[in-house]
C-alpha positions as CSV (number, residue, x, y, z in Angstrom):
1,X,-11.9,-16.5,-14.9
2,X,-13.7,-16.7,-11.5
3,X,-14.8,-13.5,-9.8
4,X,-12.4,-12.3,-7.1
5,X,-15.0,-12.7,-4.3
6,X,-15.2,-16.5,-5.1
7,X,-11.5,-17.2,-5.3
8,X,-9.9,-14.7,-2.9
9,X,-9.3,-17.2,-0.3
10,X,-7.5,-19.5,-2.8
11,X,-4.9,-16.9,-3.8
12,X,-1.3,-17.3,-2.8
13,X,-1.1,-14.1,-0.6
14,X,-4.6,-14.5,0.9
15,X,-4.5,-13.1,4.6
16,X,-1.4,-10.9,4.0
17,X,-2.2,-7.3,5.2
18,X,-0.3,-4.5,3.4
19,X,-0.1,-0.9,3.9
20,X,1.1,1.1,0.9
21,X,1.9,4.7,1.5
22,X,0.7,6.6,-1.7
23,X,3.5,7.4,-4.2
24,X,4.2,7.5,-7.9
25,X,4.7,4.6,-10.4
26,X,6.9,1.9,-8.7
27,X,5.2,1.6,-5.3
28,X,1.7,1.5,-6.7
29,X,2.7,-1.3,-9.0
30,X,4.4,-3.1,-6.1
31,X,1.1,-2.9,-4.2
32,X,-1.0,-3.9,-7.2
33,X,1.0,-7.0,-7.7
34,X,0.5,-8.1,-4.1
35,X,-3.2,-7.3,-4.3
36,X,-3.7,-9.2,-7.6
37,X,-2.3,-12.2,-5.9
38,X,-4.6,-12.0,-2.9
39,X,-3.1,-9.6,-0.3
40,X,-5.3,-7.1,1.4
41,X,-3.7,-3.9,0.4
42,X,-4.6,-0.5,1.9
43,X,-3.4,2.6,0.2
44,X,-2.7,5.3,2.7
45,X,-3.5,8.6,0.9
46,X,-3.1,12.1,1.8
47,X,-6.6,13.5,2.6
48,X,-8.3,14.9,-0.5
49,X,-11.5,14.4,-2.5
50,X,-11.8,12.5,-5.8
51,X,-9.6,10.0,-7.5
52,X,-6.0,9.4,-6.7
53,X,-4.5,11.6,-9.1
54,X,-1.9,10.0,-11.3
55,X,-2.1,6.6,-9.6
56,X,-3.8,4.3,-12.1
57,X,-2.5,1.2,-10.3
58,X,-5.2,1.1,-7.6
59,X,-6.8,-2.3,-8.7
60,X,-7.8,-4.4,-5.7
61,X,-6.8,-1.8,-3.1
62,X,-8.8,0.1,-0.5
63,X,-8.0,3.8,0.3
64,X,-7.5,5.3,3.7
65,X,-7.1,9.1,3.8
66,X,-4.7,10.0,6.6
67,X,-2.5,13.0,7.2
68,X,0.8,11.7,8.4
69,X,2.2,15.2,8.9
70,X,-0.1,15.6,11.9
71,X,1.0,13.8,15.1
72,X,-2.5,12.1,15.4
73,X,-2.1,10.8,11.9
74,X,1.5,9.3,12.4
75,X,0.1,7.8,15.7
76,X,-2.7,6.3,13.8
77,X,-0.3,4.8,11.1
78,X,1.9,3.2,14.0
79,X,-1.3,1.6,15.3
80,X,-2.1,0.3,11.9
81,X,1.4,-1.1,11.6
82,X,1.0,-3.1,14.7
83,X,-1.7,-5.2,12.8
84,X,-0.1,-5.2,9.4
85,X,2.3,-7.7,7.7
86,X,3.9,-5.3,5.2
87,X,4.4,-1.6,4.9
88,X,5.5,-0.1,1.6
89,X,7.0,3.3,1.8
90,X,8.3,5.3,-1.3
91,X,9.8,8.4,0.3
92,X,13.3,9.6,0.2
93,X,15.7,8.6,3.0
94,X,14.9,10.4,6.2
95,X,11.3,11.3,5.6
96,X,9.7,8.5,7.7
97,X,12.2,9.1,10.5
98,X,11.2,12.8,10.8
99,X,7.5,11.5,11.1
100,X,8.6,9.2,14.0
101,X,7.7,6.3,11.7
102,X,11.2,4.8,10.9
103,X,11.7,1.1,10.9
104,X,13.4,1.1,14.3
105,X,10.1,2.4,15.8
106,X,7.6,0.3,13.8
107,X,9.6,-3.0,14.1
108,X,10.0,-2.6,17.8
109,X,6.2,-2.3,18.1
110,X,5.6,-5.1,15.6
111,X,8.7,-7.4,15.2
112,X,6.9,-9.4,12.4
113,X,6.5,-6.3,10.1
114,X,8.1,-6.3,6.8
115,X,9.3,-2.7,6.2
116,X,9.8,-2.3,2.5
117,X,11.6,1.1,1.5
118,X,11.4,1.6,-2.2
119,X,13.5,4.5,-3.4
120,X,15.5,5.5,-6.5
121,X,19.0,5.7,-5.0
122,X,18.5,3.6,-1.8
123,X,18.9,4.4,1.9
124,X,22.5,5.1,1.9
125,X,25.1,6.7,-0.3
126,X,25.8,10.1,-1.8
127,X,22.4,10.3,-3.6
128,X,20.3,8.8,-1.0
129,X,18.6,12.1,-0.3
130,X,18.6,13.3,-3.8
131,X,15.5,13.6,-6.1
132,X,15.5,11.6,-9.4
133,X,13.3,9.7,-11.9
134,X,13.6,6.6,-14.0
135,X,16.0,8.2,-16.5
136,X,18.5,9.1,-13.6
137,X,18.3,5.6,-12.0
138,X,18.8,4.0,-15.3
139,X,21.8,6.3,-16.1
140,X,23.5,5.6,-12.8
141,X,22.9,1.8,-13.2
142,X,25.0,1.7,-16.4
143,X,22.2,0.3,-18.4
144,X,21.2,3.4,-20.1
145,X,24.7,3.7,-21.8
146,X,23.8,0.4,-23.6
147,X,20.4,1.6,-25.0
148,X,20.1,3.3,-28.4
149,X,20.8,3.0,-32.0
150,X,24.2,3.7,-33.8
151,X,25.2,7.3,-33.9
152,X,22.4,8.4,-31.6
153,X,22.3,9.3,-28.0
154,X,21.3,6.7,-25.5
155,X,17.6,6.6,-24.8
156,X,15.3,5.1,-22.1
157,X,12.5,2.8,-23.1
158,X,9.8,5.0,-21.6
159,X,10.0,4.6,-17.7
160,X,9.7,0.8,-17.7
161,X,13.1,-0.5,-16.7
162,X,14.0,1.4,-13.5
163,X,10.6,2.5,-12.2
164,X,8.7,-0.7,-12.8
165,X,11.1,-3.6,-13.4
166,X,13.9,-2.6,-11.1
167,X,11.6,-0.9,-8.6
168,X,8.1,-2.1,-8.3
169,X,8.7,-5.8,-9.4
170,X,12.0,-6.1,-7.5
171,X,10.4,-4.7,-4.4
172,X,7.5,-7.1,-4.7
173,X,9.9,-10.1,-5.0
174,X,11.7,-8.8,-2.0
175,X,8.5,-8.7,0.0
176,X,7.4,-12.3,-1.0
177,X,11.0,-13.6,-0.1
178,X,10.8,-11.8,3.3
179,X,7.3,-13.2,3.9
180,X,8.6,-16.7,3.1
181,X,11.6,-16.2,5.4
182,X,9.3,-14.9,8.1
183,X,7.3,-18.3,8.1
184,X,10.5,-19.9,9.6
185,X,12.0,-17.2,11.7
186,X,8.8,-15.3,12.8
187,X,10.6,-12.1,12.3
188,X,10.1,-9.2,10.0
189,X,12.9,-7.2,8.4
190,X,13.8,-4.1,6.4
191,X,13.8,-4.1,2.6
192,X,16.2,-1.5,1.1
193,X,14.9,-1.5,-2.5
194,X,16.9,0.9,-4.7
195,X,15.8,1.3,-8.3
196,X,19.5,1.8,-9.5
197,X,20.5,-1.6,-8.0
198,X,17.2,-3.2,-9.0
199,X,17.8,-2.4,-12.7
200,X,21.4,-3.2,-12.5
201,X,20.5,-6.6,-11.1
202,X,18.0,-7.0,-13.9
203,X,20.8,-6.4,-16.4
204,X,23.1,-9.2,-14.9
205,X,23.1,-10.8,-18.3
206,X,24.8,-7.7,-19.8
207,X,27.6,-7.8,-17.1
208,X,28.1,-11.7,-17.3
209,X,28.1,-11.7,-21.2
210,X,30.7,-9.0,-21.7
211,X,33.4,-11.7,-21.9
212,X,31.7,-13.4,-24.8
213,X,32.3,-10.5,-27.1
214,X,28.8,-9.8,-28.0
215,X,28.9,-6.3,-26.9
216,X,32.4,-5.5,-28.3
217,X,31.2,-3.1,-30.9
218,X,29.9,0.5,-30.4
219,X,26.2,0.8,-29.3
220,X,23.8,0.0,-32.0
221,X,26.3,-2.3,-33.9
222,X,26.0,-5.4,-31.7
223,X,23.9,-8.6,-32.1
224,X,21.1,-7.6,-29.9
225,X,21.0,-3.9,-29.9
226,X,19.7,-3.3,-33.5
227,X,23.0,-4.0,-35.1
228,X,22.2,-7.2,-36.7
229,X,19.6,-7.2,-39.7
230,X,18.1,-10.4,-38.4
231,X,17.3,-8.9,-35.0
232,X,15.6,-5.7,-36.1
233,X,12.2,-3.9,-36.6
234,X,11.0,-3.5,-40.2
235,X,8.2,-1.2,-41.6
236,X,5.5,-2.8,-43.7
237,X,3.7,-1.3,-46.7
238,X,0.7,-0.3,-44.5
239,X,2.9,1.6,-42.1
240,X,2.9,-1.1,-39.4
241,X,6.0,-3.1,-38.3
242,X,7.3,-6.6,-38.0
243,X,9.9,-7.8,-35.3
244,X,12.5,-10.2,-36.5
245,X,14.6,-12.2,-33.9
246,X,16.0,-14.9,-36.1
247,X,19.3,-15.4,-34.3
248,X,20.0,-19.1,-34.5
249,X,21.0,-20.4,-38.0
250,X,18.0,-22.8,-38.3
251,X,15.7,-19.8,-37.6
252,X,17.6,-17.5,-39.9
253,X,17.1,-20.0,-42.7
254,X,13.4,-20.0,-42.0
255,X,13.4,-16.2,-42.2
256,X,15.3,-16.0,-45.4
257,X,13.0,-18.6,-46.9
258,X,10.0,-16.4,-45.9
259,X,11.4,-13.3,-47.5
260,X,11.7,-15.4,-50.8
261,X,15.5,-15.1,-50.8
262,X,18.1,-17.7,-51.6
263,X,20.8,-18.0,-48.7
264,X,23.4,-19.2,-51.2
265,X,23.2,-15.8,-52.8
266,X,23.6,-13.8,-49.6
267,X,26.6,-13.1,-47.4
268,X,27.2,-15.2,-44.4
269,X,24.7,-14.5,-41.5
270,X,27.5,-13.4,-39.1
271,X,29.5,-11.2,-41.6
272,X,28.9,-8.0,-39.6
273,X,30.6,-5.9,-42.3
274,X,27.7,-6.9,-44.6
275,X,25.0,-6.1,-41.9
276,X,24.2,-2.5,-43.0
277,X,23.7,-3.7,-46.6
278,X,21.6,-6.6,-45.5
279,X,19.3,-4.3,-43.4
280,X,18.6,-2.2,-46.5
281,X,17.8,-5.2,-48.5
282,X,15.4,-6.7,-45.9
283,X,13.8,-3.4,-45.4
284,X,13.0,-3.0,-49.1
285,X,11.3,-6.5,-49.0
286,X,9.2,-5.9,-45.9
287,X,8.1,-2.6,-47.4
288,X,6.4,-4.5,-50.2
289,X,3.7,-6.3,-48.2
290,X,1.2,-5.4,-45.4
291,X,1.6,-6.5,-41.8
292,X,-1.2,-8.9,-42.2
293,X,0.4,-10.4,-45.4
294,X,3.7,-11.0,-43.5
295,X,1.9,-12.6,-40.7
296,X,0.2,-15.1,-43.1
297,X,3.8,-15.9,-44.3
298,X,5.6,-16.3,-41.0
299,X,2.8,-17.4,-38.6
300,X,3.4,-21.2,-37.9
301,X,7.0,-21.1,-38.8
302,X,10.2,-21.0,-36.6
303,X,11.4,-17.8,-38.3
304,X,11.0,-15.8,-35.1
305,X,9.1,-13.1,-36.9
306,X,6.0,-11.4,-35.3
307,X,3.8,-8.4,-35.7
308,X,4.5,-5.3,-33.6
309,X,1.1,-4.9,-32.0
310,X,-0.3,-1.7,-30.8
311,X,-1.9,-1.4,-27.4
312,X,-5.2,-1.0,-29.2
313,X,-4.6,-4.3,-31.1
314,X,-2.8,-6.5,-28.7
315,X,-5.9,-7.9,-26.7
316,X,-7.5,-9.0,-30.1
317,X,-4.5,-11.0,-31.3
318,X,-5.5,-14.6,-31.6
319,X,-2.8,-15.9,-29.4
320,X,-3.5,-13.4,-26.6
321,X,-7.3,-14.1,-26.8
322,X,-6.7,-18.0,-26.5
323,X,-4.8,-17.3,-23.4
324,X,-7.0,-14.7,-21.9
325,X,-3.7,-12.6,-21.5
326,X,-5.8,-9.3,-21.1
327,X,-8.8,-8.6,-18.9
328,X,-11.5,-6.1,-18.9
329,X,-12.8,-4.3,-15.8
330,X,-16.3,-3.1,-14.8
331,X,-15.7,0.2,-16.7
332,X,-14.7,-1.6,-19.9
333,X,-11.0,-0.8,-19.4
334,X,-8.5,-3.3,-20.7
335,X,-5.2,-4.3,-19.0
336,X,-2.8,-7.1,-18.8
337,X,-3.8,-10.2,-16.8
338,X,-1.5,-10.6,-13.7
339,X,1.6,-12.8,-14.5
340,X,2.9,-15.4,-13.9
341,X,-0.1,-17.8,-14.2
342,X,-0.2,-20.3,-11.2
343,X,-2.0,-23.6,-11.6
344,X,-3.6,-23.9,-8.2
345,X,-3.8,-20.4,-6.7
346,X,-3.8,-18.0,-9.8
347,X,-4.2,-14.3,-9.3
348,X,-7.9,-13.2,-9.6
349,X,-7.6,-9.3,-10.1
350,X,-10.4,-7.2,-9.1
351,X,-12.7,-5.9,-11.8
352,X,-13.9,-2.9,-9.8
353,X,-12.7,0.6,-10.5
354,X,-9.8,2.1,-8.5
355,X,-10.6,3.4,-5.2
356,X,-11.4,7.2,-4.5
357,X,-9.1,8.7,-1.9
358,X,-10.5,8.0,1.5
359,X,-13.4,5.8,0.2
360,X,-12.7,3.1,2.7
361,X,-11.3,5.2,5.6
362,X,-13.9,4.1,8.2
363,X,-14.2,0.4,7.4
364,X,-10.3,0.1,7.4
365,X,-10.0,1.8,10.8
366,X,-12.7,-0.4,12.2
367,X,-10.9,-3.5,10.9
368,X,-7.7,-2.4,12.5
369,X,-9.5,-2.0,16.0
370,X,-10.3,1.8,16.0
371,X,-13.6,2.6,17.7
372,X,-16.3,4.7,16.1
373,X,-15.7,7.4,18.7
374,X,-11.9,7.4,17.9
375,X,-12.7,7.7,14.2
376,X,-15.1,10.5,14.7
377,X,-12.4,12.5,16.7
378,X,-9.9,11.9,14.0
379,X,-12.4,13.2,11.5
380,X,-13.4,16.2,13.4
381,X,-9.6,17.0,13.8
382,X,-9.2,16.7,10.1
383,X,-6.6,13.9,10.5
384,X,-8.5,11.6,8.3
385,X,-10.7,12.0,5.2
386,X,-13.8,10.4,3.8
387,X,-14.9,10.2,0.1
388,X,-18.1,8.3,-0.9
389,X,-18.9,7.6,-4.5
390,X,-21.9,9.4,-6.0
391,X,-24.9,7.3,-6.5
392,X,-25.8,6.6,-10.2
393,X,-29.1,8.3,-10.9
């Protein structure tokens, strides 16, 4: 893969200037997606020394340390927004308005600005000013009620669905859509990106498939929620796992063949009353071989059986290696390559370490038209912060 410096001009979002107000989880992912595909993303941090706390999604970004609670800091951000294409703000409803940085102010000064508001509950409604986390947004969306095994409480899959899929990814999609529309109209707009609504939209299949009857049984007893023995996870003899997704009859037959069973001697695939018994049978067979042994049986077949890879093993799997699906940064850290893969203008993610808070404050302000005297005054007034990396001796 070419280095970022060689391919930056060829990336799809080259030339797009983004200001990302520092936040947790979803907003940093949104900004990282835009940066990976070529946007020039500035993370606006609260002044402090050192790395950016819990933000591990600073790839390809630069950091400007700016105190927005000071009038001079808010004024500086207004000035920055006049030259920006996108602002990503992750605060609860009303926070930006109190700072004098609401969309009505910033869009008046820059009508082309895309003002993306990424919050849990959205800008209106009963919960608009309430605190929350992924589990709360997932709960309010209805999706959480469908997740979990039989006779167990619902459970969230870490914080992936609401924070990242319904939040960061949906917001990034909204920004790209707004950029596309702006190319015709010349006008920016406000994006109200609610994680509750984002994850609900993500689950459209759940809503639209209810009439098909595939969710008619209690949670954990349906086709796709761990009820079926042919859509399940099984433990191997070495304590690892295999994932089975043999839904279609032809794939199920391949699966049964791989297990060494005779389909004529088994209940019908869709006989749900026999599913618990079949699960026990399949589990006992999987427990007799290692994960590697099962891979040697099922790889190359259409049985829809794959190993459950750990985060330590996934980059070394042959398929992922062949596609270069994982990348390594300058410090040796491994992470997923940006997706999807574009044929002419692929993402070329930065291999550099994440920025320190305030590491690029001066160069960013100079780029946006501040003079060195103005920068010095902001620094002496403790409105901005600088942080330089220590030299390696």
